[in-house]
Structures are given as C-alpha cells and as structure tokens.
mmCIF file of the N, C-alpha and C atoms, coordinates in Angstrom:
data_MODEL
# 
_entry.id   MODEL 
# 
loop_
_atom_site.group_PDB 
_atom_site.id 
_atom_site.type_symbol 
_atom_site.label_atom_id 
_atom_site.label_alt_id 
_atom_site.label_comp_id 
_atom_site.label_asym_id 
_atom_site.label_entity_id 
_atom_site.label_seq_id 
_atom_site.pdbx_PDB_ins_code 
_atom_site.Cartn_x 
_atom_site.Cartn_y 
_atom_site.Cartn_z 
_atom_site.occupancy 
_atom_site.B_iso_or_equiv 
_atom_site.pdbx_formal_charge 
_atom_site.auth_seq_id 
_atom_site.auth_comp_id 
_atom_site.auth_asym_id 
_atom_site.auth_atom_id 
_atom_site.pdbx_PDB_model_num 
ATOM 1   N N  . MET A 1 1  ? -209.867 91.180 -117.280 1.00 0.00 ? 1  MET A N  1 
ATOM 2   C CA . MET A 1 1  ? -211.003 91.098 -118.043 1.00 0.00 ? 1  MET A CA 1 
ATOM 3   C C  . MET A 1 1  ? -212.216 90.479 -117.177 1.00 0.00 ? 1  MET A C  1 
ATOM 4   N N  . SER A 1 2  ? -213.350 91.001 -117.237 1.00 0.00 ? 2  SER A N  1 
ATOM 5   C CA . SER A 1 2  ? -214.416 90.519 -116.428 1.00 0.00 ? 2  SER A CA 1 
ATOM 6   C C  . SER A 1 2  ? -215.336 89.624 -117.199 1.00 0.00 ? 2  SER A C  1 
ATOM 7   N N  . GLN A 1 3  ? -216.228 88.916 -116.559 1.00 0.00 ? 3  GLN A N  1 
ATOM 8   C CA . GLN A 1 3  ? -217.074 87.986 -117.222 1.00 0.00 ? 3  GLN A CA 1 
ATOM 9   C C  . GLN A 1 3  ? -218.185 88.802 -118.037 1.00 0.00 ? 3  GLN A C  1 
ATOM 10  N N  . ASP A 1 4  ? -218.564 88.095 -119.062 1.00 0.00 ? 4  ASP A N  1 
ATOM 11  C CA . ASP A 1 4  ? -219.741 88.708 -119.927 1.00 0.00 ? 4  ASP A CA 1 
ATOM 12  C C  . ASP A 1 4  ? -220.955 88.286 -119.153 1.00 0.00 ? 4  ASP A C  1 
ATOM 13  N N  . PRO A 1 5  ? -221.703 89.259 -118.864 1.00 0.00 ? 5  PRO A N  1 
ATOM 14  C CA . PRO A 1 5  ? -222.997 88.952 -118.124 1.00 0.00 ? 5  PRO A CA 1 
ATOM 15  C C  . PRO A 1 5  ? -223.858 88.192 -118.883 1.00 0.00 ? 5  PRO A C  1 
ATOM 16  N N  . SER A 1 6  ? -223.921 88.142 -120.137 1.00 0.00 ? 6  SER A N  1 
ATOM 17  C CA . SER A 1 6  ? -224.878 87.448 -121.036 1.00 0.00 ? 6  SER A CA 1 
ATOM 18  C C  . SER A 1 6  ? -224.458 86.011 -121.101 1.00 0.00 ? 6  SER A C  1 
ATOM 19  N N  . THR A 1 7  ? -223.235 85.612 -120.980 1.00 0.00 ? 7  THR A N  1 
ATOM 20  C CA . THR A 1 7  ? -222.757 84.327 -121.038 1.00 0.00 ? 7  THR A CA 1 
ATOM 21  C C  . THR A 1 7  ? -222.266 83.677 -119.783 1.00 0.00 ? 7  THR A C  1 
ATOM 22  N N  . GLY A 1 8  ? -221.831 84.464 -118.809 1.00 0.00 ? 8  GLY A N  1 
ATOM 23  C CA . GLY A 1 8  ? -221.219 84.098 -117.552 1.00 0.00 ? 8  GLY A CA 1 
ATOM 24  C C  . GLY A 1 8  ? -219.720 83.637 -117.668 1.00 0.00 ? 8  GLY A C  1 
ATOM 25  N N  . PHE A 1 9  ? -219.164 83.816 -118.962 1.00 0.00 ? 9  PHE A N  1 
ATOM 26  C CA . PHE A 1 9  ? -217.789 83.425 -119.123 1.00 0.00 ? 9  PHE A CA 1 
ATOM 27  C C  . PHE A 1 9  ? -216.929 84.735 -119.387 1.00 0.00 ? 9  PHE A C  1 
ATOM 28  N N  . THR A 1 10 ? -215.627 84.540 -119.047 1.00 0.00 ? 10 THR A N  1 
ATOM 29  C CA . THR A 1 10 ? -214.675 85.590 -119.370 1.00 0.00 ? 10 THR A CA 1 
ATOM 30  C C  . THR A 1 10 ? -214.360 85.452 -120.727 1.00 0.00 ? 10 THR A C  1 
ATOM 31  N N  . PRO A 1 11 ? -214.412 86.552 -121.575 1.00 0.00 ? 11 PRO A N  1 
ATOM 32  C CA . PRO A 1 11 ? -214.039 86.485 -123.004 1.00 0.00 ? 11 PRO A CA 1 
ATOM 33  C C  . PRO A 1 11 ? -212.587 86.364 -123.068 1.00 0.00 ? 11 PRO A C  1 
ATOM 34  N N  . ALA A 1 12 ? -212.153 85.484 -124.083 1.00 0.00 ? 12 ALA A N  1 
ATOM 35  C CA . ALA A 1 12 ? -210.709 85.159 -124.393 1.00 0.00 ? 12 ALA A CA 1 
ATOM 36  C C  . ALA A 1 12 ? -210.271 86.312 -125.404 1.00 0.00 ? 12 ALA A C  1 
ATOM 37  N N  . GLU A 1 13 ? -208.954 86.620 -125.312 1.00 0.00 ? 13 GLU A N  1 
ATOM 38  C CA . GLU A 1 13 ? -208.333 87.471 -126.217 1.00 0.00 ? 13 GLU A CA 1 
ATOM 39  C C  . GLU A 1 13 ? -207.922 86.574 -127.382 1.00 0.00 ? 13 GLU A C  1 
ATOM 40  N N  . VAL A 1 14 ? -207.464 85.444 -127.112 1.00 0.00 ? 14 VAL A N  1 
ATOM 41  C CA . VAL A 1 14 ? -206.941 84.459 -128.117 1.00 0.00 ? 14 VAL A CA 1 
ATOM 42  C C  . VAL A 1 14 ? -207.371 83.129 -127.727 1.00 0.00 ? 14 VAL A C  1 
ATOM 43  N N  . VAL A 1 15 ? -207.741 82.189 -128.739 1.00 0.00 ? 15 VAL A N  1 
ATOM 44  C CA . VAL A 1 15 ? -207.901 80.846 -128.439 1.00 0.00 ? 15 VAL A CA 1 
ATOM 45  C C  . VAL A 1 15 ? -206.999 80.017 -129.241 1.00 0.00 ? 15 VAL A C  1 
ATOM 46  N N  . PHE A 1 16 ? -206.319 78.958 -128.747 1.00 0.00 ? 16 PHE A N  1 
ATOM 47  C CA . PHE A 1 16 ? -205.667 78.121 -129.677 1.00 0.00 ? 16 PHE A CA 1 
ATOM 48  C C  . PHE A 1 16 ? -206.509 76.677 -129.665 1.00 0.00 ? 16 PHE A C  1 
ATOM 49  N N  . PHE A 1 17 ? -206.410 76.139 -130.745 1.00 0.00 ? 17 PHE A N  1 
ATOM 50  C CA . PHE A 1 17 ? -207.315 74.908 -130.888 1.00 0.00 ? 17 PHE A CA 1 
ATOM 51  C C  . PHE A 1 17 ? -206.692 74.015 -131.990 1.00 0.00 ? 17 PHE A C  1 
ATOM 52  N N  . ASN A 1 18 ? -207.153 72.685 -131.999 1.00 0.00 ? 18 ASN A N  1 
ATOM 53  C CA . ASN A 1 18 ? -206.767 71.666 -132.884 1.00 0.00 ? 18 ASN A CA 1 
ATOM 54  C C  . ASN A 1 18 ? -205.307 71.357 -132.517 1.00 0.00 ? 18 ASN A C  1 
ATOM 55  N N  . GLY A 1 19 ? -204.940 71.127 -131.280 1.00 0.00 ? 19 GLY A N  1 
ATOM 56  C CA . GLY A 1 19 ? -203.575 70.817 -131.022 1.00 0.00 ? 19 GLY A CA 1 
ATOM 57  C C  . GLY A 1 19 ? -203.603 69.809 -129.841 1.00 0.00 ? 19 GLY A C  1 
ATOM 58  N N  . LYS A 1 20 ? -202.348 69.594 -129.478 1.00 0.00 ? 20 LYS A N  1 
ATOM 59  C CA . LYS A 1 20 ? -202.098 68.765 -128.243 1.00 0.00 ? 20 LYS A CA 1 
ATOM 60  C C  . LYS A 1 20 ? -201.215 69.541 -127.255 1.00 0.00 ? 20 LYS A C  1 
ATOM 61  N N  . ILE A 1 21 ? -202.044 70.123 -126.258 1.00 0.00 ? 21 ILE A N  1 
ATOM 62  C CA . ILE A 1 21 ? -201.361 71.109 -125.298 1.00 0.00 ? 21 ILE A CA 1 
ATOM 63  C C  . ILE A 1 21 ? -201.098 70.388 -123.969 1.00 0.00 ? 21 ILE A C  1 
ATOM 64  N N  . ALA A 1 22 ? -199.924 70.379 -123.519 1.00 0.00 ? 22 ALA A N  1 
ATOM 65  C CA . ALA A 1 22 ? -199.569 69.809 -122.188 1.00 0.00 ? 22 ALA A CA 1 
ATOM 66  C C  . ALA A 1 22 ? -199.942 70.847 -121.260 1.00 0.00 ? 22 ALA A C  1 
ATOM 67  N N  . THR A 1 23 ? -200.867 70.523 -120.351 1.00 0.00 ? 23 THR A N  1 
ATOM 68  C CA . THR A 1 23 ? -201.350 71.440 -119.287 1.00 0.00 ? 23 THR A CA 1 
ATOM 69  C C  . THR A 1 23 ? -200.405 71.555 -118.142 1.00 0.00 ? 23 THR A C  1 
ATOM 70  N N  . GLN A 1 24 ? -199.580 70.580 -118.023 1.00 0.00 ? 24 GLN A N  1 
ATOM 71  C CA . GLN A 1 24 ? -198.543 70.612 -116.855 1.00 0.00 ? 24 GLN A CA 1 
ATOM 72  C C  . GLN A 1 24 ? -199.268 70.587 -115.460 1.00 0.00 ? 24 GLN A C  1 
ATOM 73  N N  . ASP A 1 25 ? -200.377 69.942 -115.410 1.00 0.00 ? 25 ASP A N  1 
ATOM 74  C CA . ASP A 1 25 ? -201.037 69.683 -114.130 1.00 0.00 ? 25 ASP A CA 1 
ATOM 75  C C  . ASP A 1 25 ? -200.474 68.474 -113.474 1.00 0.00 ? 25 ASP A C  1 
ATOM 76  N N  . ASP A 1 26 ? -201.011 68.084 -112.194 1.00 0.00 ? 26 ASP A N  1 
ATOM 77  C CA . ASP A 1 26 ? -200.421 66.923 -111.643 1.00 0.00 ? 26 ASP A CA 1 
ATOM 78  C C  . ASP A 1 26 ? -200.630 65.627 -112.341 1.00 0.00 ? 26 ASP A C  1 
ATOM 79  N N  . LYS A 1 27 ? -201.727 65.646 -113.146 1.00 0.00 ? 27 LYS A N  1 
ATOM 80  C CA . LYS A 1 27 ? -202.030 64.485 -113.935 1.00 0.00 ? 27 LYS A CA 1 
ATOM 81  C C  . LYS A 1 27 ? -201.296 64.310 -115.294 1.00 0.00 ? 27 LYS A C  1 
ATOM 82  N N  . ARG A 1 28 ? -200.526 65.280 -115.525 1.00 0.00 ? 28 ARG A N  1 
ATOM 83  C CA . ARG A 1 28 ? -199.890 65.503 -116.881 1.00 0.00 ? 28 ARG A CA 1 
ATOM 84  C C  . ARG A 1 28 ? -200.826 65.202 -118.054 1.00 0.00 ? 28 ARG A C  1 
ATOM 85  N N  . SER A 1 29 ? -201.953 65.987 -117.875 1.00 0.00 ? 29 SER A N  1 
ATOM 86  C CA . SER A 1 29 ? -203.021 65.794 -118.991 1.00 0.00 ? 29 SER A CA 1 
ATOM 87  C C  . SER A 1 29 ? -202.690 66.682 -120.174 1.00 0.00 ? 29 SER A C  1 
ATOM 88  N N  . PHE A 1 30 ? -203.420 66.416 -121.196 1.00 0.00 ? 30 PHE A N  1 
ATOM 89  C CA . PHE A 1 30 ? -203.430 67.190 -122.455 1.00 0.00 ? 30 PHE A CA 1 
ATOM 90  C C  . PHE A 1 30 ? -204.708 67.850 -122.727 1.00 0.00 ? 30 PHE A C  1 
ATOM 91  N N  . ALA A 1 31 ? -204.799 68.989 -123.366 1.00 0.00 ? 31 ALA A N  1 
ATOM 92  C CA . ALA A 1 31 ? -205.964 69.657 -123.823 1.00 0.00 ? 31 ALA A CA 1 
ATOM 93  C C  . ALA A 1 31 ? -205.879 69.834 -125.382 1.00 0.00 ? 31 ALA A C  1 
ATOM 94  N N  . ASP A 1 32 ? -207.081 69.747 -125.977 1.00 0.00 ? 32 ASP A N  1 
ATOM 95  C CA . ASP A 1 32 ? -207.191 70.057 -127.362 1.00 0.00 ? 32 ASP A CA 1 
ATOM 96  C C  . ASP A 1 32 ? -207.123 71.545 -127.695 1.00 0.00 ? 32 ASP A C  1 
ATOM 97  N N  . SER A 1 33 ? -207.657 72.374 -126.746 1.00 0.00 ? 33 SER A N  1 
ATOM 98  C CA . SER A 1 33 ? -207.722 73.933 -126.910 1.00 0.00 ? 33 SER A CA 1 
ATOM 99  C C  . SER A 1 33 ? -207.471 74.552 -125.627 1.00 0.00 ? 33 SER A C  1 
ATOM 100 N N  . LEU A 1 34 ? -207.121 75.892 -125.760 1.00 0.00 ? 34 LEU A N  1 
ATOM 101 C CA . LEU A 1 34 ? -206.653 76.729 -124.776 1.00 0.00 ? 34 LEU A CA 1 
ATOM 102 C C  . LEU A 1 34 ? -207.209 78.146 -124.997 1.00 0.00 ? 34 LEU A C  1 
ATOM 103 N N  . ALA A 1 35 ? -207.797 78.826 -123.924 1.00 0.00 ? 35 ALA A N  1 
ATOM 104 C CA . ALA A 1 35 ? -208.283 80.223 -124.015 1.00 0.00 ? 35 ALA A CA 1 
ATOM 105 C C  . ALA A 1 35 ? -207.411 80.997 -123.156 1.00 0.00 ? 35 ALA A C  1 
ATOM 106 N N  . VAL A 1 36 ? -206.954 82.250 -123.664 1.00 0.00 ? 36 VAL A N  1 
ATOM 107 C CA . VAL A 1 36 ? -206.115 83.169 -122.865 1.00 0.00 ? 36 VAL A CA 1 
ATOM 108 C C  . VAL A 1 36 ? -206.735 84.508 -122.875 1.00 0.00 ? 36 VAL A C  1 
ATOM 109 N N  . ALA A 1 37 ? -206.570 85.150 -121.621 1.00 0.00 ? 37 ALA A N  1 
ATOM 110 C CA . ALA A 1 37 ? -207.008 86.523 -121.484 1.00 0.00 ? 37 ALA A CA 1 
ATOM 111 C C  . ALA A 1 37 ? -206.117 87.164 -120.504 1.00 0.00 ? 37 ALA A C  1 
ATOM 112 N N  . ASN A 1 38 ? -205.617 88.425 -120.862 1.00 0.00 ? 38 ASN A N  1 
ATOM 113 C CA . ASN A 1 38 ? -204.789 89.042 -119.918 1.00 0.00 ? 38 ASN A CA 1 
ATOM 114 C C  . ASN A 1 38 ? -203.483 88.243 -119.547 1.00 0.00 ? 38 ASN A C  1 
ATOM 115 N N  . GLY A 1 39 ? -203.018 87.555 -120.582 1.00 0.00 ? 39 GLY A N  1 
ATOM 116 C CA . GLY A 1 39 ? -201.753 86.707 -120.380 1.00 0.00 ? 39 GLY A CA 1 
ATOM 117 C C  . GLY A 1 39 ? -201.903 85.503 -119.542 1.00 0.00 ? 39 GLY A C  1 
ATOM 118 N N  . ARG A 1 40 ? -203.118 85.218 -119.222 1.00 0.00 ? 40 ARG A N  1 
ATOM 119 C CA . ARG A 1 40 ? -203.398 84.119 -118.363 1.00 0.00 ? 40 ARG A CA 1 
ATOM 120 C C  . ARG A 1 40 ? -204.249 83.050 -118.868 1.00 0.00 ? 40 ARG A C  1 
ATOM 121 N N  . VAL A 1 41 ? -204.060 81.680 -118.732 1.00 0.00 ? 41 VAL A N  1 
ATOM 122 C CA . VAL A 1 41 ? -205.036 80.746 -119.228 1.00 0.00 ? 41 VAL A CA 1 
ATOM 123 C C  . VAL A 1 41 ? -206.364 80.836 -118.544 1.00 0.00 ? 41 VAL A C  1 
ATOM 124 N N  . ILE A 1 42 ? -207.460 80.948 -119.207 1.00 0.00 ? 42 ILE A N  1 
ATOM 125 C CA . ILE A 1 42 ? -208.664 81.002 -118.509 1.00 0.00 ? 42 ILE A CA 1 
ATOM 126 C C  . ILE A 1 42 ? -209.517 79.732 -118.774 1.00 0.00 ? 42 ILE A C  1 
ATOM 127 N N  . ALA A 1 43 ? -209.107 78.989 -119.690 1.00 0.00 ? 43 ALA A N  1 
ATOM 128 C CA . ALA A 1 43 ? -209.804 77.650 -119.940 1.00 0.00 ? 43 ALA A CA 1 
ATOM 129 C C  . ALA A 1 43 ? -208.957 76.741 -120.714 1.00 0.00 ? 43 ALA A C  1 
ATOM 130 N N  . ALA A 1 44 ? -208.947 75.445 -120.489 1.00 0.00 ? 44 ALA A N  1 
ATOM 131 C CA . ALA A 1 44 ? -208.240 74.416 -121.137 1.00 0.00 ? 44 ALA A CA 1 
ATOM 132 C C  . ALA A 1 44 ? -209.105 73.284 -121.281 1.00 0.00 ? 44 ALA A C  1 
ATOM 133 N N  . GLY A 1 45 ? -209.031 72.525 -122.442 1.00 0.00 ? 45 GLY A N  1 
ATOM 134 C CA . GLY A 1 45 ? -209.822 71.307 -122.449 1.00 0.00 ? 45 GLY A CA 1 
ATOM 135 C C  . GLY A 1 45 ? -210.338 71.029 -123.832 1.00 0.00 ? 45 GLY A C  1 
ATOM 136 N N  . SER A 1 46 ? -211.633 70.638 -124.032 1.00 0.00 ? 46 SER A N  1 
ATOM 137 C CA . SER A 1 46 ? -212.038 70.404 -125.357 1.00 0.00 ? 46 SER A CA 1 
ATOM 138 C C  . SER A 1 46 ? -212.397 71.695 -126.113 1.00 0.00 ? 46 SER A C  1 
ATOM 139 N N  . ARG A 1 47 ? -212.419 71.567 -127.415 1.00 0.00 ? 47 ARG A N  1 
ATOM 140 C CA . ARG A 1 47 ? -212.593 72.741 -128.232 1.00 0.00 ? 47 ARG A CA 1 
ATOM 141 C C  . ARG A 1 47 ? -214.070 73.345 -127.849 1.00 0.00 ? 47 ARG A C  1 
ATOM 142 N N  . ASP A 1 48 ? -215.116 72.511 -127.704 1.00 0.00 ? 48 ASP A N  1 
ATOM 143 C CA . ASP A 1 48 ? -216.328 72.996 -127.305 1.00 0.00 ? 48 ASP A CA 1 
ATOM 144 C C  . ASP A 1 48 ? -216.298 73.853 -126.004 1.00 0.00 ? 48 ASP A C  1 
ATOM 145 N N  . ALA A 1 49 ? -215.667 73.287 -124.930 1.00 0.00 ? 49 ALA A N  1 
ATOM 146 C CA . ALA A 1 49 ? -215.483 73.931 -123.721 1.00 0.00 ? 49 ALA A CA 1 
ATOM 147 C C  . ALA A 1 49 ? -214.783 75.239 -123.770 1.00 0.00 ? 49 ALA A C  1 
ATOM 148 N N  . VAL A 1 50 ? -213.767 75.289 -124.585 1.00 0.00 ? 50 VAL A N  1 
ATOM 149 C CA . VAL A 1 50 ? -212.957 76.538 -124.737 1.00 0.00 ? 50 VAL A CA 1 
ATOM 150 C C  . VAL A 1 50 ? -213.641 77.644 -125.527 1.00 0.00 ? 50 VAL A C  1 
ATOM 151 N N  . MET A 1 51 ? -214.507 77.215 -126.586 1.00 0.00 ? 51 MET A N  1 
ATOM 152 C CA . MET A 1 51 ? -215.123 78.105 -127.407 1.00 0.00 ? 51 MET A CA 1 
ATOM 153 C C  . MET A 1 51 ? -216.206 78.864 -126.813 1.00 0.00 ? 51 MET A C  1 
ATOM 154 N N  . ARG A 1 52 ? -216.570 78.515 -125.547 1.00 0.00 ? 52 ARG A N  1 
ATOM 155 C CA . ARG A 1 52 ? -217.559 79.282 -124.785 1.00 0.00 ? 52 ARG A CA 1 
ATOM 156 C C  . ARG A 1 52 ? -217.021 80.702 -124.393 1.00 0.00 ? 52 ARG A C  1 
ATOM 157 N N  . HIS A 1 53 ? -215.680 80.774 -124.505 1.00 0.00 ? 53 HIS A N  1 
ATOM 158 C CA . HIS A 1 53 ? -215.040 81.995 -124.036 1.00 0.00 ? 53 HIS A CA 1 
ATOM 159 C C  . HIS A 1 53 ? -214.802 83.031 -125.263 1.00 0.00 ? 53 HIS A C  1 
ATOM 160 N N  . VAL A 1 54 ? -215.235 82.596 -126.354 1.00 0.00 ? 54 VAL A N  1 
ATOM 161 C CA . VAL A 1 54 ? -214.973 83.412 -127.633 1.00 0.00 ? 54 VAL A CA 1 
ATOM 162 C C  . VAL A 1 54 ? -216.096 84.497 -127.731 1.00 0.00 ? 54 VAL A C  1 
ATOM 163 N N  . ASN A 1 55 ? -215.558 85.654 -128.272 1.00 0.00 ? 55 ASN A N  1 
ATOM 164 C CA . ASN A 1 55 ? -216.526 86.689 -128.701 1.00 0.00 ? 55 ASN A CA 1 
ATOM 165 C C  . ASN A 1 55 ? -215.973 87.237 -129.997 1.00 0.00 ? 55 ASN A C  1 
ATOM 166 N N  . ASP A 1 56 ? -216.652 88.316 -130.470 1.00 0.00 ? 56 ASP A N  1 
ATOM 167 C CA . ASP A 1 56 ? -216.241 88.851 -131.727 1.00 0.00 ? 56 ASP A CA 1 
ATOM 168 C C  . ASP A 1 56 ? -214.849 89.342 -131.858 1.00 0.00 ? 56 ASP A C  1 
ATOM 169 N N  . ALA A 1 57 ? -214.191 89.754 -130.669 1.00 0.00 ? 57 ALA A N  1 
ATOM 170 C CA . ALA A 1 57 ? -212.858 90.327 -130.766 1.00 0.00 ? 57 ALA A CA 1 
ATOM 171 C C  . ALA A 1 57 ? -211.736 89.146 -130.532 1.00 0.00 ? 57 ALA A C  1 
ATOM 172 N N  . THR A 1 58 ? -212.169 87.957 -130.275 1.00 0.00 ? 58 THR A N  1 
ATOM 173 C CA . THR A 1 58 ? -211.244 86.922 -129.898 1.00 0.00 ? 58 THR A CA 1 
ATOM 174 C C  . THR A 1 58 ? -210.526 86.420 -131.150 1.00 0.00 ? 58 THR A C  1 
ATOM 175 N N  . ARG A 1 59 ? -209.118 86.393 -131.072 1.00 0.00 ? 59 ARG A N  1 
ATOM 176 C CA . ARG A 1 59 ? -208.304 85.748 -132.188 1.00 0.00 ? 59 ARG A CA 1 
ATOM 177 C C  . ARG A 1 59 ? -208.297 84.277 -132.158 1.00 0.00 ? 59 ARG A C  1 
ATOM 178 N N  . HIS A 1 60 ? -208.357 83.600 -133.319 1.00 0.00 ? 60 HIS A N  1 
ATOM 179 C CA . HIS A 1 60 ? -208.297 82.155 -133.311 1.00 0.00 ? 60 HIS A CA 1 
ATOM 180 C C  . HIS A 1 60 ? -206.991 81.658 -133.866 1.00 0.00 ? 60 HIS A C  1 
ATOM 181 N N  . VAL A 1 61 ? -206.279 80.836 -133.262 1.00 0.00 ? 61 VAL A N  1 
ATOM 182 C CA . VAL A 1 61 ? -205.122 80.237 -133.716 1.00 0.00 ? 61 VAL A CA 1 
ATOM 183 C C  . VAL A 1 61 ? -205.190 78.824 -133.916 1.00 0.00 ? 61 VAL A C  1 
ATOM 184 N N  . ASP A 1 62 ? -205.233 78.272 -135.153 1.00 0.00 ? 62 ASP A N  1 
ATOM 185 C CA . ASP A 1 62 ? -205.386 76.886 -135.444 1.00 0.00 ? 62 ASP A CA 1 
ATOM 186 C C  . ASP A 1 62 ? -203.967 76.252 -135.345 1.00 0.00 ? 62 ASP A C  1 
ATOM 187 N N  . LEU A 1 63 ? -203.793 75.292 -134.320 1.00 0.00 ? 63 LEU A N  1 
ATOM 188 C CA . LEU A 1 63 ? -202.518 74.648 -134.172 1.00 0.00 ? 63 LEU A CA 1 
ATOM 189 C C  . LEU A 1 63 ? -202.245 73.581 -135.233 1.00 0.00 ? 63 LEU A C  1 
ATOM 190 N N  . LYS A 1 64 ? -203.113 73.353 -136.117 1.00 0.00 ? 64 LYS A N  1 
ATOM 191 C CA . LYS A 1 64 ? -203.099 72.342 -137.136 1.00 0.00 ? 64 LYS A CA 1 
ATOM 192 C C  . LYS A 1 64 ? -202.471 71.021 -136.700 1.00 0.00 ? 64 LYS A C  1 
ATOM 193 N N  . ALA A 1 65 ? -203.172 70.475 -135.625 1.00 0.00 ? 65 ALA A N  1 
ATOM 194 C CA . ALA A 1 65 ? -202.874 69.205 -135.212 1.00 0.00 ? 65 ALA A CA 1 
ATOM 195 C C  . ALA A 1 65 ? -201.411 68.909 -134.752 1.00 0.00 ? 65 ALA A C  1 
ATOM 196 N N  . ALA A 1 66 ? -200.758 70.129 -134.371 1.00 0.00 ? 66 ALA A N  1 
ATOM 197 C CA . ALA A 1 66 ? -199.405 70.030 -133.891 1.00 0.00 ? 66 ALA A CA 1 
ATOM 198 C C  . ALA A 1 66 ? -199.336 68.988 -132.702 1.00 0.00 ? 66 ALA A C  1 
ATOM 199 N N  . ARG A 1 67 ? -198.194 68.316 -132.537 1.00 0.00 ? 67 ARG A N  1 
ATOM 200 C CA . ARG A 1 67 ? -198.139 67.291 -131.662 1.00 0.00 ? 67 ARG A CA 1 
ATOM 201 C C  . ARG A 1 67 ? -198.152 67.735 -130.273 1.00 0.00 ? 67 ARG A C  1 
ATOM 202 N N  . SER A 1 68 ? -197.374 68.682 -129.899 1.00 0.00 ? 68 SER A N  1 
ATOM 203 C CA . SER A 1 68 ? -197.491 69.138 -128.333 1.00 0.00 ? 68 SER A CA 1 
ATOM 204 C C  . SER A 1 68 ? -196.934 70.467 -128.178 1.00 0.00 ? 68 SER A C  1 
ATOM 205 N N  . PHE A 1 69 ? -197.624 71.092 -127.377 1.00 0.00 ? 69 PHE A N  1 
ATOM 206 C CA . PHE A 1 69 ? -197.136 72.503 -126.895 1.00 0.00 ? 69 PHE A CA 1 
ATOM 207 C C  . PHE A 1 69 ? -197.315 72.563 -125.404 1.00 0.00 ? 69 PHE A C  1 
ATOM 208 N N  . ARG A 1 70 ? -196.400 73.345 -124.683 1.00 0.00 ? 70 ARG A N  1 
ATOM 209 C CA . ARG A 1 70 ? -196.637 73.425 -123.253 1.00 0.00 ? 70 ARG A CA 1 
ATOM 210 C C  . ARG A 1 70 ? -197.422 74.758 -123.073 1.00 0.00 ? 70 ARG A C  1 
ATOM 211 N N  . VAL A 1 71 ? -198.130 74.929 -122.003 1.00 0.00 ? 71 VAL A N  1 
ATOM 212 C CA . VAL A 1 71 ? -198.896 76.016 -121.577 1.00 0.00 ? 71 VAL A CA 1 
ATOM 213 C C  . VAL A 1 71 ? -197.856 77.232 -121.640 1.00 0.00 ? 71 VAL A C  1 
ATOM 214 N N  . SER A 1 72 ? -196.727 76.992 -121.002 1.00 0.00 ? 72 SER A N  1 
ATOM 215 C CA . SER A 1 72 ? -195.748 78.169 -120.992 1.00 0.00 ? 72 SER A CA 1 
ATOM 216 C C  . SER A 1 72 ? -195.457 78.680 -122.326 1.00 0.00 ? 72 SER A C  1 
ATOM 217 N N  . THR A 1 73 ? -195.296 77.723 -123.306 1.00 0.00 ? 73 THR A N  1 
ATOM 218 C CA . THR A 1 73 ? -194.943 78.127 -124.667 1.00 0.00 ? 73 THR A CA 1 
ATOM 219 C C  . THR A 1 73 ? -196.137 78.970 -125.300 1.00 0.00 ? 73 THR A C  1 
ATOM 220 N N  . ILE A 1 74 ? -197.222 78.633 -125.017 1.00 0.00 ? 74 ILE A N  1 
ATOM 221 C CA . ILE A 1 74 ? -198.513 79.365 -125.491 1.00 0.00 ? 74 ILE A CA 1 
ATOM 222 C C  . ILE A 1 74 ? -198.459 80.825 -124.930 1.00 0.00 ? 74 ILE A C  1 
ATOM 223 N N  . ARG A 1 75 ? -198.125 80.750 -123.659 1.00 0.00 ? 75 ARG A N  1 
ATOM 224 C CA . ARG A 1 75 ? -198.133 82.242 -122.960 1.00 0.00 ? 75 ARG A CA 1 
ATOM 225 C C  . ARG A 1 75 ? -197.038 83.008 -123.668 1.00 0.00 ? 75 ARG A C  1 
ATOM 226 N N  . ILE A 1 76 ? -195.847 82.560 -124.061 1.00 0.00 ? 76 ILE A N  1 
ATOM 227 C CA . ILE A 1 76 ? -194.752 83.369 -124.691 1.00 0.00 ? 76 ILE A CA 1 
ATOM 228 C C  . ILE A 1 76 ? -195.291 83.770 -126.096 1.00 0.00 ? 76 ILE A C  1 
ATOM 229 N N  . CYS A 1 77 ? -195.947 82.965 -126.757 1.00 0.00 ? 77 CYS A N  1 
ATOM 230 C CA . CYS A 1 77 ? -196.512 83.243 -128.087 1.00 0.00 ? 77 CYS A CA 1 
ATOM 231 C C  . CYS A 1 77 ? -197.583 84.382 -127.937 1.00 0.00 ? 77 CYS A C  1 
ATOM 232 N N  . THR A 1 78 ? -198.400 84.309 -126.908 1.00 0.00 ? 78 THR A N  1 
ATOM 233 C CA . THR A 1 78 ? -199.433 85.319 -126.848 1.00 0.00 ? 78 THR A CA 1 
ATOM 234 C C  . THR A 1 78 ? -198.647 86.638 -126.564 1.00 0.00 ? 78 THR A C  1 
ATOM 235 N N  . SER A 1 79 ? -197.633 86.733 -125.794 1.00 0.00 ? 79 SER A N  1 
ATOM 236 C CA . SER A 1 79 ? -196.910 87.872 -125.411 1.00 0.00 ? 79 SER A CA 1 
ATOM 237 C C  . SER A 1 79 ? -196.306 88.593 -126.715 1.00 0.00 ? 79 SER A C  1 
ATOM 238 N N  . PHE A 1 80 ? -195.674 87.752 -127.560 1.00 0.00 ? 80 PHE A N  1 
ATOM 239 C CA . PHE A 1 80 ? -195.165 88.290 -128.733 1.00 0.00 ? 80 PHE A CA 1 
ATOM 240 C C  . PHE A 1 80 ? -196.335 88.701 -129.711 1.00 0.00 ? 80 PHE A C  1 
ATOM 241 N N  . ALA A 1 81 ? -197.386 88.020 -129.810 1.00 0.00 ? 81 ALA A N  1 
ATOM 242 C CA . ALA A 1 81 ? -198.404 88.440 -130.662 1.00 0.00 ? 81 ALA A CA 1 
ATOM 243 C C  . ALA A 1 81 ? -199.093 89.718 -130.270 1.00 0.00 ? 81 ALA A C  1 
ATOM 244 N N  . ALA A 1 82 ? -199.022 90.166 -129.087 1.00 0.00 ? 82 ALA A N  1 
ATOM 245 C CA . ALA A 1 82 ? -199.595 91.365 -128.620 1.00 0.00 ? 82 ALA A CA 1 
ATOM 246 C C  . ALA A 1 82 ? -198.788 92.513 -128.995 1.00 0.00 ? 82 ALA A C  1 
ATOM 247 N N  . VAL A 1 83 ? -197.451 92.258 -129.302 1.00 0.00 ? 83 VAL A N  1 
ATOM 248 C CA . VAL A 1 83 ? -196.511 93.383 -129.663 1.00 0.00 ? 83 VAL A CA 1 
ATOM 249 C C  . VAL A 1 83 ? -196.695 93.934 -131.074 1.00 0.00 ? 83 VAL A C  1 
# 
C-alpha cells in the first residue's frame, strides 16, 4: 500500500487502539495503539500518532483496555480477520 499524497501517511487497513501492546523492541516498550497494512505493522505508539494512518476504509478494533498483546498476536488476528 502506498502513501496517501494528501496526508503523507500510508493508510492502515486496521487499527488497534485502547490497549497495552508489547512492541517487542530492544527497549521492551509498550504502545497504546497499532496500525496494520498488508499484514505489516506500519505504526505503533500513541492513539493520536496511529490515527494519522486512518482513512474511510480502515477498520477500528477497540482492545477495551486489555492488559497486554504482542505484536505477533495482532498480526495473527489480522490474518484471520481478512478471511
């Protein structure tokens, strides 16, 4: 998926928000939200930062303050959701 010329951001197919997502980076940090396009994470961080990747076709998944998800778990969920 390519960048939207009007915003400069890659549009997400799905965003997950309102959760605690383990990014599995070297710092073992957590993100509130995550954007996914073409089965790949394109943004992770605050809800405001991730929502920049939203367009009219983006699906929104509220994690309802769930305690913790791994990025790999989110990828599996998006694969099943596409079926």
